[in-house]
N, C-alpha and C positions, 0 to 999 in steps of 0.2 A: 256677878251680883253680890249683894251683901258688902263685906269689907275686903273682897278679893282684889289682889293686885297681880297684874301680869307685867313683869319688869323685863323689858327687852330693849335696853338702851342702844345696843349696836345692831339691832335687827329691824327688819320690816315685818309688820303684821298685815296680812292680806286676806280679805274675804272675797270669794268668788260668788257669793250669794247675791242675787239681784233683788232680794227683799228690801223694803224700805228700812227694815231694822235688822238686816243681815249681820251687822256687826253692832253689838249692843253692850253697854256698860251702865249699870244702874246702881242706885243707892249710894254707898260710899266707895264703890269699886273704882279701880283705875287701870287703864291700859296705857302703858308708857313705852314708847318705841321710837326708833329713829324715823320711821315712816309708817303711817297707818292709811290703808287704802281699802275702799269697799266698792265692789262692782255695783252694788245697790246704794243703800243709804245707811244711816246709823241711828241707834237709839241711845239716848242719854244726853247729858249736858256737857258744857265745856270743861267742867271740873272732873269729868270722868275719863278724859282723854288728854294725852300730851304727846304730840300735838293733836289738834282736831283732825278727824279722818278726812281724806279726800274722797269725794263721792263719784259715782259713775266711772270708776276705773275699768279699763278693759280687763276681761277675765284672763287670768294667768294660767297657762297650762301646767300640768303636773310635772315638776322638774325631774321626777324619778320614774316617769312613765315607761322609759325604755330600759330601766334597770331589771336585769334578769333575776328571777326568783331562785332560791337555793333548790337543789335536788332533794326530793323526799323519798327515802328508801323504806325498807320494811321496819316494823316496830322493833325498837331495842328495849322498850319498857312499855307495860300496859297498866294504866291506872296506878302509877307509882305514888305512894303517900309516905312522907317522912314526918314522923311525929316525935318531937322531943329527942332528936338525935343530933349528934355532930357527924357530918358526913360530907364527902367530896363527890360531886357528880361529874360525869363525862358527857361530851357532846353526843347527840344521837336523836332518834325519833321517839318522842314520848307520847304514845297513843293513849287517848283518854286524859291527857294533860298531866300536870304535876302539882300535888298539894304538899305544901311545907307548912307545918303547924306546930302548936305547942311551943316549947322553948328551943326548937331546932336551931342549929347553926350550920348552914350549908354553904360550901364553896363550889362555884362552878369553874371547872377547868376551861381554858381557852377553846373556842370553837363555836359551832352552830348547833343550837338546840331547837328542834322542831316540836312545837306543841300541836299535835294532830287530833282533831275532834275532842278537844278538852282544853281547860284553862290552866295557866300558870297562876297559882294562888299562894300567897304568903300571908298567913294569918296568925292570930294570937300575938305572942312576943317573939316569933321566929325571926331570924336574920339571914339574909343572903348576900353574898358578895361574889364578884367575878370580874376578872380583868380580860379584856378582848373577847367578850362573849356576845353572840347575837341570837335573838329569839325570833323564829319564823312561826307565824300563827296561821294555821290552815285547817279548814273543815269546820264542822258544826261545833259551836261552843268555844272556839279558840279565842281567848282573850287573856288579859292579865289583870290581876287584882292584888294590890298591896294594901292590906288592911291596917287599921289604926295603930295597933301596937307593934307592928313589924318594923324591921330595919332593912334598908336596901342600899347597896353600893355597887354600881355596875358601870363598865365601860365597854364600848363597841369594839369589834375586831379591827385590827390595823391592816389586815389584808384578807384575801379570800373572797368568797361569794357575797359575804355580808360586811365587807369593809366599810366602816363608817356608820353602819346601821345597827342600832341597838335593838329595835323592834321593827319587824316587817310583816304587815298583815297581807295575806293572800288577796290579790285583787278580785278573785272569783268568790270570795266569802260573801255571805248575805250582808246587806247593809244594816247599819244601826246598832252594831255590837258595841257595848259600853266597856271601855278600858278605864280602870279606876286607880287613882293613887289617893288613899286616905292616910297612909303612913305618915307619922310625924318625924320620921328619920329616913327620908329619901333625898338626901342632899347631893349625892353624886350619881348623875345619870349622864354619862359622857357619850355623845353621838347623836344620831338622828332617830326620832320616833316616827315611823311611817305607817299611817293607818288610813289608807285611801278610802275604805268603806266604813271605818269605825269612828266612834265618838270618844274623845279623850277628855276625861272628867277628873278634876282635882278638887278635893275638899279637905285637905290637911290643915291642921292648926299651926303648922310650922313651915318654914321656907322649904321649897322643893327645887332641887337641881342647882341651888345657889353655890355649891362647892365644885361644880363641874367646870372644866375648861370651856366647853361649849355644849349647848343642847339646841337641836333644831326639831321642829314639829311640823309634820304635814298630816292633816286629818280631815275627815268629813266634817267634823265640828270640834271645837275646843270649848269646854265649859268649866268655868271656875265658880264654885258656889261657896257662900258663907265667908270664910276667912283665910283662904290660902294665899301664899305669895309665891308664885311661880317665876323663877328667874332663868332667863335664857341668855347665858353669857356668850361672848364671841372671842374668847382668848384662844384662838386656834393654834397659836404658836406654843402653847403650854402642854400640848398632847401630841402623841404620835398617831392618834385616831384620825384618819383622813376625813375631810369634809366632802360628802358626795358631790359630784359635778352638778352644777345648777343651783347650789346652795352656798351660804356663806359669802365670802368675798368674791366668789365667781357668779353669784346670783345676779339676776337682771332687775334693774329698777324700771319705773314707768318711763317709756320713751315715746317720742312722736315718730310715726312712720308714714310713708306714703299711703 
């Protein structure tokens, strides 16, 4: 809604909702994709979509439904908070989540970071970066929030249990958890954001993910409010981060079957 833009020129945008407005674009917002499909209907005018959505599409199964979740071990950290520090963090289980605040500058070493019963939060003017990192979100309160003044630059693992997955939400988590990007400097998010129970919300004033080789999103819902421009590139050849099976050039379009 508002002046939001979802730029997905090489991608398909697909809604499994059977609601008559399951896929909606209002006011000055625009959904621009190679293909737009809704299992129900759509809300908005022709100026809000390019192309107009196809209605009554068959529901598409979760392409990552068979993907095994990472193993969760004992806590390596409990309630860790980094405030106005320059620090390098290692993979592990972060019980109670991880708060990075103030003017912190944090680098994540490659590997899998488990946020157990708590959120990954980057607030104030803190910055985080990490190459070949994956975040598994499990338990009560496990989500991510990149606040307005923060800076974020992340790419997913190239191998291992989270190869190609930047964020992976536990399928047994409670539904309706809100994962938010408000950051005005979250331009590199390489990989797949997989939130089978959660809502992915973007309200940044600046482009999001536009400097990524590719970004794919599977979520319970995707919500763009006010003025963000979320860019989903498909330059798969520009990164060693693999595209999970069932997505990207291996994804399935709408086909006729017996």
